[in-house]
C-alpha positions, -999 to +999 in steps of 0.1 A: -001+003+001+028+024-008+005+048-022-006+069+005-039+081-010-052+044-014-075+041+016-077+010+035-110-003+043-117-022+073-152-037+085-152-043+122-179-070+134-183-080+168-222-085+175-224-063+206-232-026+194-214-007+219-183-020+222-175-025+183-184+010+181-157+022+204-133-003+193-138+012+157-134+047+172-100+038+186-087+021+157-096+053+141-079+074+161-048+052+163-048+052+123-049+092+123-021+095+147+001+074+124-013+093+093-028+059+080-057+065+052-082+043+069-116+039+067-134+018+097-171+007+101-185-012+127-216-032+118-235-068+128-220-100+119-252-102+096-241-075+073-207-088+064-220-102+029-232-068+020-195-051+027-177-081+016-164-068-022-158-035-006-135-041+022-095-051+025-099-067+060-124-077+082-118-076+121-139-100+140-147-099+177-131-125+198-164-139+210-176-148+174-147-173+168-176-197+165-184-183+133-153-181+115-162-206+094-192-193+083-172-160+074-141-179+057-171-196+036-183-159+027-147-147+016-133-175+000-146-161-031-126-130-022-091-132-017-082-099-014-099-096+022-080-105+051-097-118+080-086-115+113-099-128+147-093-102+173-074-109+202-090-107+237-063-089+251-067-057+234-101-061+225-112-062+259-094-031+268-106-018+236-070-008+226-070+008+192-031+008+189-027-026+198-054-039+172-039-017+145-007-032+153-024-066+147-039-054+116-007-038+103+012-071+106-016-095+095-019-072+064+019-069+061+021-031+058 
């Protein structure tokens, strides 16, 4: 992603409305601090299909580990989407920086 004008689109799903909103906001803040051009939306897992063709990465809440098979089925036709199961270590503390670190290392940015 050498071109800084290229926006990285991330969808965060975690099922429970409030915490995903906070997590998305914290990652957004962390990305802004690093001058990363990133669009992060928080949605319910039922909406993944609506966004899958539009995103670069899908961050999944740790408590949704049980739907990873379903998510992998949804993304198998779209190899461009990196699916990342968030670690509860940073998810439980809503640590946007740690989440962003995880995302960046998974995307090899």
